C-alpha positions as a Markdown table, in Angstrom:
| # | Residue | x | y | z |
|---|---|---|---|---|
| 1 | Met | 13.2 | 12.2 | 1.1 |
| 2 | Phe | 14.7 | 13.5 | -2.2 |
| 3 | Leu | 17.5 | 15.4 | -3.8 |
| 4 | Val | 17.1 | 19.0 | -4.6 |
| 5 | Leu | 18.5 | 21.0 | -7.6 |
| 6 | Leu | 21.8 | 21.8 | -5.9 |
| 7 | Phe | 24.2 | 22.6 | -8.6 |
| 8 | Val | 27.8 | 23.1 | -7.5 |
| 9 | Ser | 30.4 | 23.8 | -10.1 |
| 10 | Phe | 33.2 | 21.2 | -10.4 |
| 11 | Val | 35.4 | 20.1 | -13.2 |
| 12 | Ala | 35.3 | 16.4 | -13.9 |
| 13 | Val | 38.7 | 14.8 | -14.1 |
| 14 | Tyr | 39.3 | 11.6 | -16.1 |
| 15 | Ile | 41.1 | 9.0 | -14.0 |
| 16 | Pro | 42.6 | 6.2 | -16.0 |
| 17 | Ile | 41.4 | 2.7 | -15.1 |
| 18 | Phe | 44.3 | 0.7 | -13.7 |
| 19 | Pro | 44.3 | -3.1 | -13.7 |
| 20 | Ile | 43.0 | -4.7 | -10.6 |
| 21 | Thr | 46.1 | -6.4 | -9.0 |
| 22 | Gln | 44.5 | -8.1 | -6.0 |
| 23 | Ala | 43.0 | -11.5 | -6.4 |
| 24 | Gln | 39.4 | -11.3 | -7.5 |
| 25 | Arg | 36.9 | -13.9 | -6.4 |
| 26 | Thr | 35.5 | -15.6 | -9.5 |
| 27 | Tyr | 32.4 | -17.1 | -7.9 |
| 28 | Asn | 29.7 | -15.6 | -5.6 |
| 29 | Cys | 29.0 | -16.6 | -2.0 |
| 30 | Ala | 25.3 | -16.9 | -1.1 |
| 31 | Thr | 22.9 | -18.6 | 1.2 |
| 32 | Arg | 21.0 | -21.3 | -0.6 |
| 33 | Glu | 17.7 | -19.4 | -1.0 |
| 34 | Tyr | 19.6 | -16.7 | -2.9 |
| 35 | Cys | 21.3 | -19.1 | -5.3 |
| 36 | Asn | 19.8 | -20.2 | -8.6 |
| 37 | Asp | 22.2 | -23.1 | -9.1 |
| 38 | Tyr | 20.0 | -25.4 | -7.2 |
| 39 | Val | 17.2 | -27.6 | -8.6 |
| 40 | Asp | 14.3 | -27.4 | -6.2 |
| 41 | Ile | 12.2 | -30.1 | -7.9 |
| 42 | Asp | 12.7 | -33.9 | -8.3 |
| 43 | Leu | 13.5 | -34.4 | -11.9 |
| 44 | Arg | 12.1 | -37.7 | -13.3 |
| 45 | Ile | 15.1 | -38.3 | -15.6 |
| 46 | Gln | 17.2 | -40.9 | -13.8 |
| 47 | Thr | 17.0 | -44.1 | -11.8 |
| 48 | Pro | 16.9 | -43.3 | -8.1 |
| 49 | Asn | 20.1 | -44.4 | -6.3 |
| 50 | Ser | 20.2 | -44.2 | -2.5 |
| 51 | Gly | 23.9 | -43.6 | -2.7 |
| 52 | Asn | 23.7 | -40.6 | -5.0 |
| 53 | Asn | 22.1 | -37.2 | -4.9 |
| 54 | Pro | 19.4 | -37.3 | -7.7 |
| 55 | Asn | 19.7 | -33.5 | -8.1 |
| 56 | Pro | 23.4 | -32.6 | -8.2 |
| 57 | Thr | 24.2 | -29.0 | -7.6 |
| 58 | Pro | 26.3 | -27.5 | -10.4 |
| 59 | Thr | 28.0 | -25.0 | -8.2 |
| 60 | Pro | 31.6 | -23.8 | -8.5 |
| 61 | Ser | 34.3 | -24.8 | -6.1 |
| 62 | Gly | 35.6 | -22.2 | -3.7 |
| 63 | Asn | 35.8 | -21.1 | -0.1 |
| 64 | Cys | 32.9 | -19.0 | 1.4 |
| 65 | Pro | 32.3 | -17.7 | 4.9 |
| 66 | Gln | 30.4 | -19.9 | 7.2 |
| 67 | Gly | 26.7 | -20.1 | 6.2 |
| 68 | Tyr | 27.4 | -19.3 | 2.5 |
| 69 | Ile | 28.0 | -21.6 | -0.4 |
| 70 | Pro | 29.8 | -21.0 | -3.7 |
| 71 | Cys | 27.2 | -19.9 | -6.4 |
| 72 | Thr | 27.3 | -19.0 | -10.0 |
| 73 | Asn | 23.8 | -17.6 | -10.5 |
| 74 | Ile | 22.4 | -15.2 | -7.9 |
| 75 | Lys | 18.7 | -14.5 | -7.6 |
| 76 | Cys | 18.8 | -10.8 | -8.2 |
| 77 | Gly | 16.0 | -8.4 | -7.2 |
| 78 | Phe | 14.8 | -10.9 | -4.6 |
| 79 | Ser | 14.4 | -10.5 | -0.8 |
| 80 | Thr | 12.9 | -12.7 | 1.8 |
| 81 | Gln | 11.6 | -9.6 | 3.6 |
| 82 | Lys | 8.9 | -8.1 | 1.4 |
| 83 | Pro | 8.2 | -4.3 | 1.2 |
| 84 | Val | 4.9 | -3.0 | 2.5 |
| 85 | Phe | 3.5 | -1.6 | -0.7 |
| 86 | Gly | 1.9 | 1.8 | -0.5 |
| 87 | Ser | 3.3 | 2.5 | 2.9 |
| 88 | Asn | 5.5 | 5.6 | 2.5 |
| 89 | Gly | 8.0 | 6.3 | 5.3 |
| 90 | Gln | 10.1 | 3.9 | 7.2 |
| 91 | Ala | 11.1 | 0.8 | 5.2 |
| 92 | Thr | 11.0 | -2.8 | 6.3 |
| 93 | Gln | 14.4 | -4.1 | 7.4 |
| 94 | Gly | 15.8 | -6.4 | 4.7 |
| 95 | Ala | 13.3 | -5.4 | 2.0 |
| 96 | Tyr | 15.9 | -3.6 | -0.1 |
| 97 | Pro | 19.1 | -5.6 | 0.3 |
| 98 | Trp | 20.7 | -3.9 | -2.7 |
| 99 | His | 20.7 | -0.4 | -1.1 |
| 100 | Val | 24.2 | 1.0 | -0.5 |
| 101 | Tyr | 25.1 | 3.6 | 2.1 |
| 102 | Leu | 28.2 | 5.5 | 1.1 |
| 103 | Tyr | 30.3 | 7.4 | 3.7 |
| 104 | Arg | 33.7 | 8.9 | 4.3 |
| 105 | Ile | 35.8 | 6.4 | 6.2 |
| 106 | Pro | 38.2 | 8.8 | 8.0 |
| 107 | Glu | 35.2 | 10.7 | 9.6 |
| 108 | Gly | 33.1 | 7.7 | 10.4 |
| 109 | Arg | 29.7 | 6.3 | 9.5 |
| 110 | Asn | 27.8 | 9.6 | 10.0 |
| 111 | Ala | 29.9 | 11.3 | 7.4 |
| 112 | Tyr | 27.3 | 10.4 | 4.8 |
| 113 | Val | 28.1 | 10.7 | 1.0 |
| 114 | Gly | 25.0 | 9.3 | -0.6 |
| 115 | Gly | 23.2 | 6.2 | -1.8 |
| 116 | Gly | 23.9 | 3.5 | -4.4 |
| 117 | Val | 22.7 | 0.2 | -5.7 |
| 118 | Leu | 24.6 | -3.2 | -5.7 |
| 119 | Ile | 24.5 | -4.9 | -9.1 |
| 120 | Asn | 27.4 | -7.3 | -8.7 |
| 121 | Gln | 29.4 | -8.7 | -5.8 |
| 122 | Tyr | 32.1 | -6.1 | -6.6 |
| 123 | Trp | 30.1 | -3.3 | -8.3 |
| 124 | Val | 27.8 | -0.5 | -7.2 |
| 125 | Leu | 25.8 | 2.0 | -9.3 |
| 126 | Thr | 25.5 | 5.6 | -8.1 |
| 127 | Ala | 25.2 | 9.2 | -9.3 |
| 128 | Ala | 28.5 | 10.7 | -10.5 |
| 129 | His | 28.0 | 14.0 | -8.6 |
| 130 | Lys | 28.1 | 12.1 | -5.3 |
| 131 | Val | 31.6 | 10.7 | -5.8 |
| 132 | Gln | 33.4 | 12.9 | -8.4 |
| 133 | Asn | 35.6 | 14.6 | -5.7 |
| 134 | Tyr | 36.9 | 11.2 | -4.5 |
| 135 | Gln | 38.4 | 9.7 | -7.6 |
| 136 | Leu | 42.0 | 10.3 | -6.5 |
| 137 | Gln | 41.4 | 8.6 | -3.1 |
| 138 | Pro | 38.6 | 6.1 | -3.6 |
| 139 | Asn | 39.7 | 4.1 | -0.6 |
| 140 | Asn | 38.5 | 7.0 | 1.7 |
| 141 | Ile | 34.9 | 6.1 | 0.8 |
| 142 | Gly | 33.2 | 3.1 | 2.4 |
| 143 | Ala | 30.1 | 1.2 | 1.3 |
| 144 | Leu | 27.8 | -0.4 | 3.8 |
| 145 | Leu | 25.4 | -3.1 | 2.7 |
| 146 | Gly | 22.5 | -4.4 | 4.8 |
| 147 | Leu | 22.3 | -1.2 | 6.8 |
| 148 | Tyr | 18.9 | -0.3 | 8.1 |
| 149 | Asn | 19.6 | 1.8 | 11.2 |
| 150 | Arg | 22.6 | 4.0 | 10.7 |
| 151 | Asn | 23.4 | 3.7 | 14.4 |
| 152 | Asp | 23.5 | -0.1 | 14.3 |
| 153 | Ala | 26.1 | -1.6 | 12.0 |
| 154 | Gly | 25.5 | -5.1 | 13.5 |
| 155 | Pro | 26.1 | -8.6 | 12.1 |
| 156 | Thr | 23.7 | -8.1 | 9.2 |
| 157 | Val | 25.9 | -5.3 | 7.7 |
| 158 | Gln | 28.8 | -5.8 | 5.3 |
| 159 | Asn | 31.4 | -3.2 | 4.7 |
| 160 | Ser | 34.0 | -2.4 | 2.0 |
| 161 | Ala | 36.2 | 0.5 | 1.0 |
| 162 | Leu | 36.1 | 1.5 | -2.7 |
| 163 | Gln | 38.9 | 0.4 | -5.0 |
| 164 | Asn | 38.0 | 2.5 | -8.0 |
| 165 | Ile | 35.5 | 5.2 | -9.1 |
| 166 | Ile | 34.5 | 5.3 | -12.8 |
| 167 | Leu | 32.6 | 8.3 | -13.9 |
| 168 | His | 30.7 | 8.1 | -17.2 |
| 169 | Pro | 33.0 | 9.6 | -19.9 |
| 170 | Ser | 30.4 | 12.1 | -21.0 |
| 171 | Tyr | 29.4 | 13.3 | -17.5 |
| 172 | Asp | 29.0 | 17.1 | -17.7 |
| 173 | Thr | 30.3 | 19.3 | -14.9 |
| 174 | Thr | 31.6 | 22.2 | -16.9 |
| 175 | Ala | 32.7 | 24.9 | -14.5 |
| 176 | Tyr | 30.5 | 27.8 | -16.0 |
| 177 | Lys | 27.1 | 26.1 | -16.0 |
| 178 | Pro | 27.1 | 22.3 | -15.5 |
| 179 | Ser | 24.1 | 20.4 | -16.7 |
| 180 | Tyr | 25.0 | 17.2 | -14.8 |
| 181 | Lys | 23.9 | 15.1 | -17.7 |
| 182 | Asn | 25.2 | 11.5 | -17.8 |
| 183 | Asp | 25.3 | 11.6 | -14.0 |
| 184 | Ile | 26.2 | 8.0 | -13.4 |
| 185 | Ala | 29.2 | 6.2 | -12.0 |
| 186 | Leu | 30.4 | 2.7 | -11.2 |
| 187 | Leu | 32.1 | 2.0 | -7.9 |
| 188 | Arg | 34.4 | -1.1 | -7.6 |
| 189 | Leu | 34.5 | -2.5 | -4.1 |
| 190 | Gln | 37.7 | -3.8 | -2.6 |
| 191 | Thr | 35.9 | -6.6 | -0.8 |
| 192 | Pro | 33.2 | -8.8 | -2.5 |
| 193 | Met | 29.7 | -8.9 | -0.9 |
| 194 | Asn | 28.1 | -12.2 | 0.2 |
| 195 | Phe | 24.4 | -12.7 | -0.6 |
| 196 | Gly | 21.7 | -13.5 | 1.8 |
| 197 | Asn | 18.7 | -12.0 | 3.7 |
| 198 | Tyr | 20.2 | -8.5 | 4.2 |
| 199 | Val | 22.6 | -8.2 | 1.2 |
| 200 | Asn | 21.6 | -9.0 | -2.4 |
| 201 | Leu | 21.8 | -7.6 | -5.9 |
| 202 | Ala | 19.2 | -5.5 | -7.7 |
| 203 | Cys | 18.6 | -6.9 | -11.3 |
| 204 | Leu | 19.7 | -4.7 | -14.2 |
| 205 | Pro | 16.7 | -3.5 | -16.1 |
| 206 | Ala | 15.5 | -4.6 | -19.6 |
| 207 | Ala | 16.6 | -2.3 | -22.4 |
| 208 | Arg | 13.1 | -0.6 | -22.6 |
| 209 | Ser | 11.1 | 2.3 | -21.4 |
| 210 | Tyr | 9.6 | 2.2 | -17.9 |
| 211 | Val | 7.5 | 5.3 | -18.4 |
| 212 | Gly | 4.0 | 4.6 | -17.1 |
| 213 | Ser | 5.1 | 2.3 | -14.3 |
| 214 | Ser | 2.8 | 2.9 | -11.4 |
| 215 | Ala | 3.5 | 3.7 | -7.7 |
| 216 | Gln | 2.3 | 0.2 | -6.9 |
| 217 | Asn | 5.4 | -1.2 | -8.6 |
| 218 | Cys | 8.1 | 1.4 | -8.3 |
| 219 | Val | 9.9 | 2.6 | -5.1 |
| 220 | Val | 12.8 | 4.8 | -4.2 |
| 221 | Val | 14.7 | 4.3 | -0.9 |
| 222 | Gly | 17.3 | 6.3 | 1.0 |
| 223 | Phe | 18.7 | 7.9 | 4.1 |
| 224 | Gly | 18.2 | 11.5 | 2.8 |
| 225 | Gln | 16.4 | 14.4 | 4.4 |
| 226 | Thr | 12.7 | 14.0 | 5.4 |
| 227 | Thr | 11.8 | 17.5 | 4.1 |
| 228 | Phe | 13.6 | 20.1 | 2.1 |
| 229 | Ala | 13.9 | 22.4 | 5.1 |
| 230 | Asn | 14.9 | 19.8 | 7.6 |
| 231 | Asn | 18.6 | 19.0 | 7.5 |
| 232 | Asp | 18.3 | 15.6 | 9.2 |
| 233 | Ala | 20.3 | 13.4 | 6.8 |
| 234 | Pro | 21.5 | 10.8 | 7.2 |
| 235 | Tyr | 18.2 | 9.9 | 8.6 |
| 236 | Thr | 18.2 | 7.2 | 11.3 |
| 237 | Tyr | 16.3 | 4.6 | 9.4 |
| 238 | Leu | 16.1 | 3.6 | 5.7 |
| 239 | Lys | 13.0 | 5.2 | 4.2 |
| 240 | Gln | 10.8 | 4.3 | 1.2 |
| 241 | Ala | 8.6 | 6.3 | -1.2 |
| 242 | Phe | 6.4 | 4.7 | -3.8 |
| 243 | Val | 6.4 | 6.8 | -7.0 |
| 244 | Pro | 5.0 | 6.6 | -10.5 |
| 245 | Ile | 7.2 | 7.2 | -13.6 |
| 246 | Val | 5.8 | 9.9 | -15.9 |
| 247 | Thr | 6.6 | 11.2 | -19.4 |
| 248 | Ile | 9.3 | 13.7 | -20.0 |
| 249 | Asp | 6.7 | 16.0 | -21.5 |
| 250 | Glu | 4.8 | 16.0 | -18.2 |
| 251 | Cys | 8.0 | 16.6 | -16.3 |
| 252 | Asn | 9.0 | 19.5 | -18.7 |
| 253 | Arg | 5.6 | 21.1 | -18.3 |
| 254 | Thr | 5.7 | 21.3 | -14.5 |
| 255 | Phe | 9.3 | 22.6 | -14.4 |
| 256 | Tyr | 8.5 | 25.3 | -17.0 |
| 257 | Gln | 5.8 | 26.6 | -14.8 |
| 258 | Ile | 8.4 | 27.5 | -12.1 |
| 259 | Gly | 11.0 | 28.8 | -14.5 |
| 260 | Ile | 13.5 | 25.9 | -14.6 |
| 261 | Glu | 15.4 | 25.8 | -17.9 |
| 262 | Thr | 14.7 | 22.2 | -18.6 |
| 263 | Ser | 16.0 | 22.3 | -22.2 |
| 264 | Tyr | 19.5 | 22.6 | -20.6 |
| 265 | Tyr | 19.2 | 20.4 | -17.6 |
| 266 | Leu | 16.7 | 17.7 | -18.5 |
| 267 | Asp | 17.9 | 14.9 | -20.8 |
| 268 | Gly | 14.8 | 13.3 | -22.3 |
| 269 | Gln | 16.7 | 10.2 | -23.6 |
| 270 | Asn | 18.8 | 9.5 | -20.6 |
| 271 | Glu | 16.8 | 10.7 | -17.6 |
| 272 | Ile | 13.3 | 9.9 | -16.3 |
| 273 | Cys | 11.0 | 11.7 | -13.9 |
| 274 | Ala | 9.0 | 10.1 | -11.1 |
| 275 | Gly | 6.8 | 11.2 | -8.2 |
| 276 | Gly | 4.5 | 14.2 | -8.2 |
| 277 | Gln | 2.6 | 13.4 | -5.0 |
| 278 | Ala | 2.6 | 15.7 | -2.1 |
| 279 | Asn | 5.0 | 14.6 | 0.7 |
| 280 | Val | 6.1 | 11.5 | -1.2 |
| 281 | Asp | 9.5 | 12.0 | -2.8 |
| 282 | Ala | 13.2 | 11.6 | -2.5 |
| 283 | Cys | 15.0 | 14.6 | -1.1 |
| 284 | Thr | 18.3 | 16.3 | -0.5 |
| 285 | Gln | 21.2 | 13.9 | 0.1 |
| 286 | Asp | 19.3 | 10.9 | -1.4 |
| 287 | Gly | 21.5 | 11.3 | -4.6 |
| 288 | Gly | 22.7 | 8.0 | -6.1 |
| 289 | Ser | 19.9 | 6.0 | -4.4 |
| 290 | Gly | 18.0 | 3.6 | -6.5 |
| 291 | Leu | 14.5 | 3.7 | -8.0 |
| 292 | Val | 13.6 | 0.1 | -8.4 |
| 293 | Cys | 10.5 | -1.3 | -10.2 |
| 294 | Arg | 8.9 | -4.7 | -9.6 |
| 295 | Asp | 8.2 | -7.1 | -12.4 |
| 296 | Ser | 4.6 | -8.2 | -12.0 |
| 297 | Pro | 4.9 | -11.8 | -13.1 |
| 298 | Thr | 8.1 | -12.6 | -11.2 |
| 299 | Gly | 8.1 | -10.1 | -8.3 |
| 300 | Val | 11.8 | -9.3 | -8.8 |
| 301 | Phe | 13.1 | -5.7 | -8.6 |
| 302 | Ser | 15.2 | -4.0 | -11.3 |
| 303 | Val | 17.1 | -0.7 | -10.8 |
| 304 | Val | 15.6 | 1.6 | -13.4 |
| 305 | Gly | 16.7 | 5.0 | -12.0 |
| 306 | Leu | 19.2 | 6.7 | -9.7 |
| 307 | Val | 18.3 | 9.9 | -7.8 |
| 308 | Ile | 20.0 | 13.0 | -9.3 |
| 309 | Trp | 18.0 | 16.2 | -8.9 |
| 310 | Gly | 14.7 | 18.0 | -8.3 |
| 311 | Lys | 13.3 | 21.3 | -7.1 |
| 312 | Asn | 12.3 | 21.3 | -3.4 |
| 313 | Cys | 10.9 | 17.9 | -2.1 |
| 314 | Gly | 7.5 | 16.4 | -2.0 |
| 315 | Val | 5.7 | 19.2 | -3.8 |
| 316 | Gln | 2.4 | 18.2 | -5.5 |
| 317 | Asn | 2.8 | 17.9 | -9.3 |
| 318 | Arg | 6.6 | 18.4 | -9.2 |
| 319 | Tyr | 8.8 | 15.5 | -10.1 |
| 320 | Gly | 12.1 | 14.1 | -9.1 |
| 321 | Val | 14.7 | 13.5 | -11.9 |
| 322 | Tyr | 16.6 | 10.2 | -12.1 |
| 323 | Val | 19.3 | 8.7 | -14.3 |
| 324 | Asn | 17.5 | 6.4 | -16.8 |
| 325 | Val | 19.5 | 3.2 | -16.1 |
| 326 | Pro | 18.4 | 1.3 | -19.3 |
| 327 | Ser | 20.2 | 4.0 | -21.3 |
| 328 | Tyr | 23.5 | 3.0 | -19.7 |
| 329 | Leu | 23.6 | -0.7 | -20.0 |
| 330 | Gly | 26.4 | -0.5 | -22.5 |
| 331 | Phe | 28.5 | 1.6 | -20.1 |
| 332 | Ile | 27.8 | -0.8 | -17.3 |
| 333 | Ser | 28.7 | -3.9 | -19.4 |
| 334 | Gln | 32.1 | -2.5 | -20.2 |
| 335 | Tyr | 33.2 | -3.1 | -16.6 |
| 336 | Val | 30.6 | -5.4 | -14.9 |
| 337 | Arg | 30.8 | -9.0 | -16.1 |
């Protein structure tokens, strides 16, 4: 399932960020199990009173859809449906509620653009090369959350058009020979997402290296092709591939062996490599999809990478290349509060 080294020459255009004029919801809406505002234990700090709630809920005021409550602190990286670890192929419905399916609205749901990761009720992370051509008309791109079967956008699915597309200011798509470095973008949704069993946030990662993380803890998901030769994207069901994160030196070594000019394309500071197992990989059209890693003590998932490029798919000892999300926490924090 992974993106291939498909370099098409485009010139990146800087689009100024206009103020958001529509009313923005200042609180989240979530089901109770996805909200951290609640105290789930009986605190022994006050005299019981049958007329009062001994554990008041410090939630904000606001109106939410039926079944959701206003919430300040969302349990990011959490899902009630757990992934089946080590089982590569079709994912479990609801196991990755932060995965975003991007498509062209005028042509319908099968006009697939790529993947993304929800990090805020209004904001999505993706690869810049997936959305760079839509900056002037962002509302032509739709984002589906909670989608598991692309043919079934039922009641578990939430939908929003994009309001804005923000490419990283140093994203490189020079017309002669683009390197696609700093291949990251933020997408601002027109409609906020509500959090529950099928839609939730991935946590942002810690500002550290995730190199050495094992395939037991890291997984990439997407609707991309099943093999390099099989143009079957968007695939019917969301797929998962458990991959280890390796050093840049190991990644360089394997690409040098097949003649890839890694000194130009591979950014050792701002990109990471993962995979290397036969038939376990992301693939063409998975670009922008998230590589998430599980924190062992807490079990929550953080988005540590975004699919950007590779060479073929699922080849033994050949790695997929990802945006190193911890390198871009400053860029993200400029817009996502």
